[in-house]
C-alpha positions in Angstrom: -37.5 81.5 21.3 -34.5 80.8 23.6 -36.8 80.7 26.6 -39.1 78.1 24.9 -36.2 75.8 24.1 -35.0 76.2 27.7 -38.4 75.4 29.0 -38.7 72.2 26.9 -35.3 71.0 28.0 -36.2 71.7 31.6 -39.4 69.6 31.2 -37.4 66.8 29.7 -34.9 66.9 32.6 -37.6 66.9 35.2 -39.6 64.2 33.5 -39.7 60.7 34.9 -38.4 57.9 32.6 -40.4 54.8 31.8 -38.7 51.6 30.6 -39.9 48.7 28.5 -37.8 45.7 27.5 -38.6 43.8 24.3 -36.9 40.7 23.1 -36.1 40.2 19.4 -33.9 37.6 17.6 -30.9 38.5 15.6 -31.1 38.3 11.8 -34.7 39.4 11.9 -35.6 40.7 8.4 -35.3 44.4 7.6 -38.6 46.4 7.8 -40.0 44.0 10.4 -42.2 45.8 12.9 -40.8 45.0 16.3 -42.9 47.4 18.5 -46.1 49.4 18.2 -46.2 52.4 20.6 -49.9 52.7 20.2 -50.2 49.5 22.3 -49.0 51.4 25.4 -52.1 53.6 25.6 -55.7 53.8 24.2 -55.1 57.5 23.5 -53.3 58.6 20.4 -50.1 60.0 21.7 -47.4 61.9 19.8 -43.8 61.0 20.6 -40.7 62.9 19.9 -37.5 60.9 19.1 -34.6 61.8 21.4 -32.1 59.0 20.9 -32.1 55.9 18.7 -29.8 53.2 17.3 -29.0 53.4 13.6 -30.3 49.8 13.3 -33.8 50.9 14.2 -36.3 53.3 12.6 -39.1 55.2 14.3 -42.1 56.4 12.2 -43.6 59.4 14.0 -46.8 59.2 12.0 -47.7 55.6 12.7 -45.7 55.2 16.0 -44.2 52.0 14.7 -40.6 50.9 15.3 -39.0 48.8 12.6 -35.6 47.3 11.8 -33.7 49.4 9.3 -30.4 47.4 9.0 -29.2 43.9 9.6 -28.8 42.9 13.2 -26.0 40.5 13.9 -25.6 39.9 17.6 -22.2 38.2 17.1 -20.9 41.5 15.7 -22.6 43.9 18.0 -21.7 42.1 21.2 -18.7 39.8 20.5 -17.8 39.4 24.2 -21.2 38.6 25.5 -20.8 34.8 25.8 -23.8 34.5 28.1 -26.2 36.5 25.8 -27.3 38.7 28.6 -25.9 42.2 27.8 -26.7 42.8 24.2 -29.3 45.6 23.8 -30.5 48.2 21.4 -32.1 51.3 22.9 -34.5 54.0 21.6 -35.5 57.0 23.8 -38.7 59.0 23.1 -40.4 62.0 24.7 -44.1 61.5 25.4 -45.9 64.7 24.4 -49.1 63.7 26.3 -47.7 62.6 29.7 -44.6 64.8 29.4 -42.2 62.0 30.4 -39.5 60.0 28.7 -40.1 56.5 27.3 -37.0 54.2 27.1 -37.4 51.1 25.0 -34.7 48.4 25.4 -34.5 45.7 22.7 -32.7 42.6 23.9 -31.0 40.8 21.0 -31.4 37.0 21.4 -28.8 34.7 19.8 -29.6 32.1 17.2 -27.4 29.2 16.1 -26.2 30.7 12.8 -22.5 30.0 13.0 -20.7 26.6 12.8 -17.6 25.7 14.9 -14.3 26.4 13.2 -10.9 25.0 13.8 -7.9 27.2 13.1 -6.5 24.5 10.8 -7.6 21.5 8.9 -4.6 19.4 10.1 -2.5 19.5 13.2 0.7 17.6 14.0 2.3 16.9 17.4 5.4 14.9 18.4 6.0 13.0 21.5 9.0 10.8 22.6 8.3 7.2 23.4 8.4 5.7 26.9 6.2 8.4 28.2 4.2 8.2 31.5 0.6 7.2 31.1 -2.2 9.8 31.5 -0.1 12.5 29.9 -2.1 15.5 28.7 -1.4 17.4 25.5 -3.3 20.7 25.0 -5.1 21.0 21.7 -6.5 23.8 19.7 -10.2 23.9 20.3 -12.9 24.9 17.8 -14.2 28.4 18.0 -18.0 29.3 17.7 -18.9 33.0 17.9 -22.4 32.2 19.0 -23.4 32.3 22.7 -22.4 29.4 24.9 -25.8 27.8 24.6 -25.4 27.7 20.8 -21.7 27.1 20.8 -19.7 23.9 20.8 -21.6 21.3 22.9 -19.4 18.2 22.4 -16.2 16.8 20.9 -15.7 13.4 19.3 -12.4 11.5 18.9 -12.1 8.8 16.2 -9.0 6.7 15.6 -7.8 3.1 14.8 -6.0 1.1 17.4 -5.0 -2.6 16.9 -7.1 -2.7 13.7 -10.2 -1.6 15.6 -12.0 1.7 15.2 -12.5 3.6 18.5 -14.9 6.5 18.9 -15.1 8.4 22.1 -17.0 11.7 22.9 -17.2 14.2 25.7 -19.8 16.9 26.7 -18.1 20.2 27.4 -20.6 21.0 30.2 -19.8 17.9 32.1 -17.2 17.8 34.9 -13.8 16.1 34.3 -14.8 13.3 36.6 -17.9 12.6 34.5 -15.9 12.8 31.3 -13.4 10.2 32.5 -15.9 7.7 33.7 -16.3 5.8 30.4 -12.9 6.5 29.0 -10.3 5.4 31.5 -9.9 2.0 29.7 -9.2 3.7 26.3 -5.6 4.3 25.1 -6.5 7.9 24.0 -9.4 10.2 24.9 -10.3 13.9 25.1 -10.8 16.0 28.2 -12.3 19.5 28.6 -11.3 21.2 31.8 -12.8 24.0 33.9 -10.6 26.6 32.1 -12.3 25.7 28.8 -9.2 24.0 27.4 -9.2 20.9 25.3 -6.7 18.1 25.9 -5.7 14.8 24.4 -5.0 12.3 27.2 -2.5 9.6 26.3 -3.5 6.7 28.6 -0.7 4.4 27.6 3.1 4.2 27.2 4.1 4.8 23.6 6.6 2.5 21.9 7.9 3.8 18.5 9.1 0.3 17.6 5.5 -1.0 17.8 3.8 2.0 16.1 5.4 5.3 15.2 2.3 7.3 14.2 -1.3 7.7 15.2 -3.9 9.5 13.2 -7.0 11.0 14.9 -10.1 12.8 13.7 -11.5 15.4 16.1 -15.1 16.6 15.5 -16.8 19.6 17.1 -20.6 19.6 17.4 -22.9 22.5 18.3 -26.1 20.4 17.9 -26.7 22.0 14.4 -23.3 22.1 12.7 -20.3 19.8 12.9 -16.7 20.5 11.9 -13.8 18.1 11.8 -10.0 18.3 11.8 -7.2 15.8 11.5 -4.5 15.3 14.2 -1.3 13.3 13.6 0.7 12.1 16.6 4.3 11.2 15.7 6.2 9.1 18.2 9.8 10.1 18.4 12.6 7.6 19.0 14.5 7.1 22.3 17.7 5.2 22.2 16.3 2.3 24.1 17.6 -0.6 22.0 21.1 -2.0 21.5 22.6 -3.2 18.3 22.3 -6.9 17.4 24.1 -9.1 14.9 22.1 -11.5 12.8 24.5 -14.3 13.7 26.7 -14.9 16.8 29.3 -16.8 14.8 30.6 -16.3 11.2 33.0 -18.6 9.3 35.1 -17.5 6.4 37.3 -19.9 4.3 40.2 -18.4 2.3 43.3 -19.7 0.6 46.9 -18.8 1.2 46.9 -17.0 -2.2 44.0 -14.7 -1.4 45.1 -11.3 -2.7 45.7 -8.3 -0.4 42.8 -6.0 -0.2 40.2 -8.7 -0.6 37.0 -8.2 1.4 36.6 -11.3 3.5 33.2 -10.7 4.9 30.8 -7.8 5.5 29.2 -7.8 8.9 25.8 -6.4 9.5 24.2 -5.5 12.8 20.7 -4.0 13.3 19.2 -1.5 15.8 15.5 -1.2 16.2 15.8 2.5 16.9 15.7 5.1 14.2 17.8 7.8 12.6 21.0 8.6 14.6 20.0 6.2 17.4 20.2 3.4 14.9 23.6 4.3 13.4 26.0 1.3 13.9 29.7 1.5 14.6 31.9 -1.6 14.2 35.1 -2.3 16.1 37.7 -5.1 16.1 38.1 -6.0 19.7 40.5 -9.0 19.7 42.4 -11.5 17.5 43.0 -14.9 19.0 42.4 -13.5 22.4 44.8 -10.6 22.0 42.9 -7.3 22.8 43.0 -4.6 20.1 42.8 -1.0 21.3 40.8 1.4 19.3 43.9 3.3 18.1 46.0 0.2 17.5 46.5 -1.3 14.1 47.3 -4.9 13.2 49.1 -6.2 10.1 46.6 -8.9 9.1 43.0 -7.5 9.1 41.3 -4.2 8.9 37.6 -3.5 9.9 35.7 -0.6 8.4 33.9 0.9 11.4 31.0 2.3 9.3 30.4 -0.5 6.8 31.4 -3.6 8.7 33.7 -4.9 5.9 36.7 -7.0 7.0 39.6 -6.6 4.6 42.8 -8.7 4.3 46.0 -6.5 4.7 48.8 -9.0 4.0 49.5 -12.4 2.3 49.0 -15.5 4.3 51.4 -17.9 2.5 54.2 -17.3 5.0 52.0 -18.6 7.9 53.0 -22.3 7.6 51.6 -23.3 11.0 48.6 -21.0 11.3 45.4 -22.3 9.7 42.7 -20.4 11.6 42.1 -17.0 13.2 39.5 -16.1 15.8 38.3 -12.5 15.7 35.9 -10.8 18.2 34.0 -7.9 16.6 31.7 -5.5 18.4 28.8 -3.2 17.2 27.3 -0.3 19.1 25.0 2.6 18.3 27.6 5.2 19.3 26.0 6.3 22.6 28.3 6.9 25.6 28.9 3.7 27.6 26.7 1.7 25.3 27.0 -2.1 25.7 28.2 -3.4 22.3 26.8 -6.5 20.6 29.5 -9.2 20.0 30.0 -11.7 17.3 32.9 -14.2 16.5 34.4 -14.5 13.1 36.5 -17.6 12.3 38.9 -17.3 9.3 40.0 -20.7 8.0 43.2 -20.7 5.8 43.2 -23.6 3.2 46.2 -24.8 1.3 46.3 -24.5 -2.5 47.1 -28.1 -3.6 46.2 -29.8 -6.9 48.4 -32.9 -6.7 48.2 -36.5 -5.8 44.9 -36.8 -7.6 43.3 -34.6 -5.0 41.0 -31.8 -6.2 40.1 -28.7 -4.1 37.0 -26.5 -4.5 37.6 -23.3 -2.7 34.7 -20.8 -2.7 35.0 -17.1 -1.8 31.7 -15.1 -1.8 33.3 -11.7 -1.6 31.1 -9.0 -0.1 27.9 -11.1 -0.6 26.2 -11.9 2.6 26.4 -15.6 3.5 24.9 -17.9 6.2 26.8 -19.1 9.2 27.6 -22.5 7.7 28.4 -21.1 4.3 25.5 -23.0 2.8 23.5 -20.0 1.6 24.5 -16.8 -0.2 22.1 -13.8 -0.5 21.7 -12.0 -3.8 19.3 -9.1 -4.3 16.7 -9.3 -7.0 16.7 -7.0 -10.0 20.5 -6.9 -10.3 21.7 -7.0 -13.9 22.6 -10.1 -15.7 26.1 -11.5 -15.0 26.1 -10.3 -11.4 29.0 -11.7 -9.3 28.0 -14.6 -7.0 31.3 -16.3 -5.9 35.0 -16.6 -6.7 36.0 -20.3 -7.1 39.4 -21.9 -7.1 39.7 -25.4 -8.5 41.3 -27.2 -11.4 40.0 -27.4 -14.9 37.8 -30.4 -14.1 35.3 -28.2 -12.2 31.7 -28.6 -13.5 28.2 -27.4 -12.6 25.5 -30.1 -12.1 22.9 -27.5 -13.1 23.0 -24.3 -15.1 19.6 -22.8 -14.2 20.1 -19.3 -12.9 23.9 -19.1 -13.1 27.0 -20.1 -15.1 30.8 -20.5 -14.7 33.2 -18.1 -16.3 36.8 -19.3 -16.4 39.5 -16.8 -15.5 42.6 -18.9 -15.4 43.4 -22.6 -15.3 42.6 -22.8 -11.6 40.1 -19.9 -11.0 36.5 -19.3 -12.0 33.7 -16.9 -11.2 30.1 -17.9 -10.7 27.8 -15.3 -12.3 24.0 -15.0 -12.7 22.5 -15.7 -16.1 19.4 -13.7 -15.7 17.8 -10.9 -13.7 16.5 -12.5 -10.5 12.9 -11.8 -9.5 12.1 -12.9 -6.0 8.4 -12.8 -6.5 8.8 -15.5 -9.3 11.5 -17.6 -7.7 13.2 -17.0 -4.4 16.1 -19.5 -4.4 18.5 -21.5 -6.7 20.5 -24.6 -5.8 24.2 -24.7 -6.8 26.1 -28.0 -7.1 29.9 -27.9 -7.9 31.7 -31.1 -8.8 35.3 -31.9 -9.3 36.0 -35.6 -9.5 34.7 -37.1 -6.3 34.6 -33.8 -4.6 31.3 -31.9 -4.4 30.2 -28.6 -2.9 26.6 -27.4 -2.5 25.1 -24.2 -1.5 21.9 -22.2 -2.2 21.4 -18.8 -3.7 18.7 -16.9 -1.7 17.2 -14.0 -3.7 16.6 -11.1 -1.3 13.7 -8.7 -1.8 13.8 -5.3 -3.3 10.8 -3.0 -3.1 9.6 -3.3 -6.7 5.9 -4.3 -6.4 2.8 -2.2 -6.1 -0.2 -3.2 -3.9 -2.8 -5.2 -5.7 -6.5 -5.6 -5.1 -8.4 -8.8 -5.4 -10.8 -7.1 -7.8 -11.2 -3.8 -9.6 -14.7 -3.1 -8.2 -16.0 -3.8 -4.7 -19.8 -3.9 -4.4 -21.4 -3.1 -1.0 -25.1 -3.7 -0.6 -26.5 -1.6 2.2 -29.6 -3.7 2.5 -27.5 -6.3 4.2 -26.7 -3.9 7.0 -29.9 -1.8 7.3 -31.3 -3.9 10.2 -28.2 -3.4 12.3 -28.4 0.4 12.7 -24.7 0.7 13.6 -21.5 2.0 12.0 -20.3 -0.1 9.2 -16.6 -0.8 9.3 -15.0 -2.5 6.3 -11.3 -3.6 6.4 -9.4 -2.9 3.2 -6.9 -5.6 2.3 -4.6 -4.9 -0.7 -1.6 -7.2 -0.9 2.0 -6.4 -1.7 4.2 -9.3 -2.8 7.3 -7.6 -1.4 8.7 -8.7 2.0 8.0 -6.5 5.0 5.7 -4.3 2.8 3.5 -1.7 4.4 0.4 -0.8 2.5 -1.3 2.6 3.1 -4.7 3.7 1.9 -5.9 7.2 0.8 -8.8 8.8 -0.9 -8.6 9.1 -4.6 -12.0 10.7 -5.4 -12.2 14.5 -5.4 -15.0 14.7 -2.8 -16.5 12.3 -0.3 -19.8 12.6 1.6 -19.3 13.5 5.3 -20.7 10.2 6.5 -17.9 8.2 4.8 -14.4 8.4 6.3 -11.1 6.5 5.8 -8.9 5.7 8.8 -5.9 3.6 8.1 -7.2 0.5 6.4 -10.7 1.0 7.8 -13.5 2.3 5.6 -16.2 3.7 8.0 -19.8 4.2 6.8 -21.9 6.0 9.4 -25.5 5.6 8.3 -26.9 5.3 11.8 -30.0 7.3 12.9 -27.8 9.2 15.4 -25.5 10.2 12.6 -28.4 11.4 10.5 -29.5 13.9 13.1 -27.1 16.5 11.7 -26.3 16.7 8.0 -25.8 13.0 7.3 -27.7 12.2 4.1 -26.5 8.7 3.2 -29.9 7.1 3.0 -31.1 10.0 0.8 -28.3 9.4 -1.7 -28.7 5.7 -1.6 -32.4 5.9 -2.2 -31.8 7.9 -5.3 -29.2 5.8 -6.9 -25.7 4.6 -6.1 -22.4 6.1 -4.9 -18.9 5.4 -6.4 -15.7 5.9 -4.5 -12.1 5.5 -5.5 -9.6 4.3 -2.9 -5.9 4.1 -3.7 -3.6 1.6 -2.0 0.0 2.7 -2.0 3.4 1.3 -0.8 4.3 3.3 2.3 8.0 2.9 1.4 7.5 4.3 -2.1 4.1 5.9 -2.7 4.7 5.9 -6.5 3.7 2.2 -6.3 -0.1 2.3 -6.0 -3.3 0.9 -7.4 -7.0 2.0 -7.3 -10.2 0.2 -6.5 -13.7 1.4 -7.2 -16.1 0.9 -4.4 -19.8 0.9 -5.3 -22.4 1.6 -2.6 -26.0 0.8 -3.5 -29.2 -0.8 -2.3 -30.3 -3.9 -4.1 -33.9 -3.3 -3.1 -33.9 -0.2 -5.3 -31.5 -1.0 -8.1 -32.1 -4.8 -8.3 -29.5 -7.6 -8.4 -29.2 -8.3 -12.2 -25.4 -7.7 -12.9 -26.1 -6.6 -16.5 -28.7 -4.2 -15.4 -26.5 -2.9 -12.6 -23.6 -2.4 -14.9 -25.6 -0.6 -17.6 -27.3 1.5 -15.0 -24.0 2.4 -13.4 -22.6 3.8 -16.6 -25.8 5.6 -17.4 -25.9 7.3 -14.0 -22.2 8.0 -14.2 -22.7 9.7 -17.6 -25.6 11.7 -16.2 -23.6 12.9 -13.3 -20.8 13.9 -15.6 -23.2 15.9 -17.8 -24.6 17.7 -14.8 -21.3 19.5 -14.4 -21.5 23.3 -15.0 -19.7 23.4 -18.3 -21.6 20.5 -19.7 -24.9 22.2 -18.9 -23.9 25.4 -20.8 -22.7 23.3 -23.8 -25.9 21.3 -23.8 -28.1 24.4 -23.8 -26.1 26.0 -26.6 -26.3 22.9 -28.7 -30.1 22.5 -28.1 -30.7 26.2 -29.1 -28.6 25.7 -32.3 -30.6 22.6 -33.2 -33.9 24.4 -32.6 -32.8 27.3 -34.9 -31.8 24.9 -37.7 -35.2 23.1 -37.4 -37.1 26.4 -37.4 -35.2 27.6 -40.5 -36.0 24.4 -42.4 -39.7 24.5 -41.5 -39.9 28.1 -42.6 -38.4 27.3 -46.0 -40.8 24.4 -46.5 -43.8 26.6 -45.6 -42.8 29.4 -48.0 -42.3 26.9 -50.8 -45.7 25.4 -50.3 -47.4 28.8 -50.2 -45.7 29.9 -53.5 -47.0 26.8 -55.3 -50.6 27.4 -54.2 -50.7 30.9 -56.0 -51.6 31.0 -59.8 -49.1 32.6 -62.1 -49.7 36.2 -62.9 -48.0 38.9 -65.0 -47.0 41.9 -63.1 -48.0 45.1 -64.7 -46.0 48.2 -64.1 -47.6 51.5 -64.3 -45.2 54.4 -64.8 -46.7 57.8 -64.2 -44.8 60.8 -65.3 -45.5 64.3 -66.1 -44.3 63.7 -69.6 -46.2 61.6 -72.1 -45.8 57.9 -71.6 -45.0 55.7 -74.6 -46.1 52.1 -75.1 -44.7 50.3 -78.2 -46.3 47.4 -79.8 -44.2 45.6 -82.3 -45.2 42.8 -84.7 -43.3 41.2 -87.6 -46.4 39.6 -89.2 -47.4 41.1 -92.5 -51.0 40.6 -91.5 -50.4 42.7 -88.4 -48.9 45.4 -90.6 -51.8 45.5 -93.0 -54.3 45.5 -90.2 -52.5 48.2 -88.5 -52.2 50.1 -91.8 -55.9 50.0 -92.3 -56.4 51.5 -89.0 -53.8 54.2 -88.9 -53.0 54.7 -92.6 -49.6 53.2 -92.6 -48.8 51.1 -95.6 -46.7 47.9 -95.5 -44.8 48.8 -92.4 -42.9 46.1 -90.7 -43.4 47.8 -87.3 -46.5 49.4 -86.0 -45.8 52.0 -83.3 -48.7 53.4 -81.2 -48.0 56.4 -79.1 -50.5 57.3 -76.5 -50.5 59.0 -73.2 -51.8 56.4 -70.9 -52.0 52.6 -71.7 -51.0 49.3 -70.0 -48.5 46.9 -71.4 -50.2 43.7 -72.5 -49.8 40.4 -74.4 -52.7 39.0 -76.3 -54.9 36.5 -74.4 -52.6 36.7 -71.4 -53.9 39.6 -69.5 -57.0 41.6 -69.3 -56.5 45.2 -70.4 -57.9 47.7 -68.0 -57.3 51.1 -69.5 -56.4 53.9 -67.3 -59.0 56.6 -67.2 -58.2 59.2 -69.9 -60.0 61.1 -72.7 -62.5 59.4 -75.1 -60.1 59.5 -78.1 -57.5 57.5 -76.3 -60.1 54.9 -75.2 -61.4 54.5 -78.7 -57.9 54.0 -80.1 -57.1 51.5 -77.4 -60.2 49.4 -78.0 -59.6 49.4 -81.8 -56.1 48.0 -81.3 -57.4 45.3 -79.0 -60.1 44.2 -81.4 -57.6 44.1 -84.3 -55.1 42.0 -82.4 -57.8 39.6 -81.4 -58.6 39.0 -85.1 -55.0 38.3 -85.8 -54.8 35.8 -82.9 -57.8 33.8 -84.1 -56.3 33.6 -87.6 -52.8 32.4 -86.7 -53.9 30.4 -83.5 -50.6 31.3 -81.8 -48.1 33.9 -82.2 -44.6 32.7 -81.5 -42.6 34.7 -79.0 -39.7 34.8 -81.5 -41.8 36.5 -84.2 -43.6 39.1 -82.2 -43.0 40.9 -78.9 -45.6 43.1 -77.2 -44.3 45.8 -74.9 
């Protein structure tokens, strides 16, 4: 035996090896015949299996090779990007030719995997003032299929200057070919020789012009598409200096102005952001005398953070000094920054109320005022009785108009001007104040400044878009959304409110993009299919970018008038009907509807069954049920009558005289009532039958005599 095994192994070792290569596709169904060994020879040959993959099965009886398990090339050969090295082998020994047959099955790749980005959103930050053509490496989409079935192209979509820009690249093109049609675009994609994806910034970013850009990157493998969102945040560089809103300010005060009064609040602005926009104020000189940063003066104090100028001492001892000139600087705190300069003139007015002269002296406190003191700025939504100005005059002071404000007397020579309502800038933005005292008159305006208190508003609650108006264009439809916000300097953003949107609809900034082109429909774009079967409703929310709690929603209806018609009433009714149908098609509504229908059918079936049984019972004639009781003992049947005629008749038969009750005992008889049932005697002896017939005849005679026997007078058992 050992020698036989040794001989067989020796033959195998010395045998030549024949090879055959067969190509099969991955994901071929299990039990599929992939090769027939009988095709190799016209002679029936027996093969002995030597080696085989567990994914293949060899039937030695039929010489057929089939697939036994799922074949996934992407799992078997994950590193074979070129699809050239993925094989399954099976080795057989040919018992006829005494050689080895090697079958190599090459696994071909099919496009069964879609590209995948590692995240749905990406964020990058870049400082402004960059050099053009800067490249930022991006995370590319991964596709585990072979290169020929992997990602073929990338597409970049964004909004620039209220215009939608779409650019695409082919990953198999050279960098020079990719850049040919994109050099004039501010942003574009580039795929280099190292298979890395880059975003090229072909412009100098300026945060003060736009501080954020939103891109949509789409990967396409000619069968599947996948998108991700990229947000580019532009970081601030301290490239702006502080600026005052006015170059000269004038403040009028009296000699009796109390110590600690805030004479004016200066405000400077810096276009930079965060720490780069933090303003520091400094008092540089008074009447040409330079003030060092550590030096204090006895008259005025400037808060370096708030810009408030405060009076430190009384001015009534300055008999000859009527005006001060202050130079104040503002800077953003950077080293060697050039400060912005402004001049503040402080006029000191004498408190006189004699010689028939009247003085109207106005101090606006911390409220912001214009250069010539003709305008004071009050924020809206402040409570009633908000302070406007402090006024010194005699008791003859009067207001020419009381609309929006009123005077409150403090002393004989002092008043405060207060608001008489809550100001709303969107309803009224200014009020004119006119103060009179004799021949003296002072005028100024109250300017109501804006507070962010309004939400964006749409022109209508529903926007109808008829696709039949664009069907002949065969191009991407771009609609500009325009919700208005009554606040000043308001920024309105837009976002999706509906739970799910079709892939062919996207929202970029304030642009609603509807891609129903033929090129878009080559993949999984099905807009015309949906529009041909009804209408589509979208919800878009417009929100205040300074406070996203302020928002409003518009419903956008996409339809084709050639299918739904143009009758507004019909469209409205059809819209609600289709909306209800879509709502009922939800999973839980289907279950509830089926359960309700089954319950209703059960109730109907029960009612029909009851009606049928009742009709059948009415069709049958009434009958008296007879009960036969068989027993081993003698059965008794008792016939009772209360009629004297019955008694006499019975007595004549059985010899009983004047008995009120006649009792007949027999072994086998049926219960009966006269003329209500036919008596069919049970088979028994002749004596019993004769007795039974005698009783029946006698009762018949009684019945004919009395016509009817009342049930109360006689009972037959």
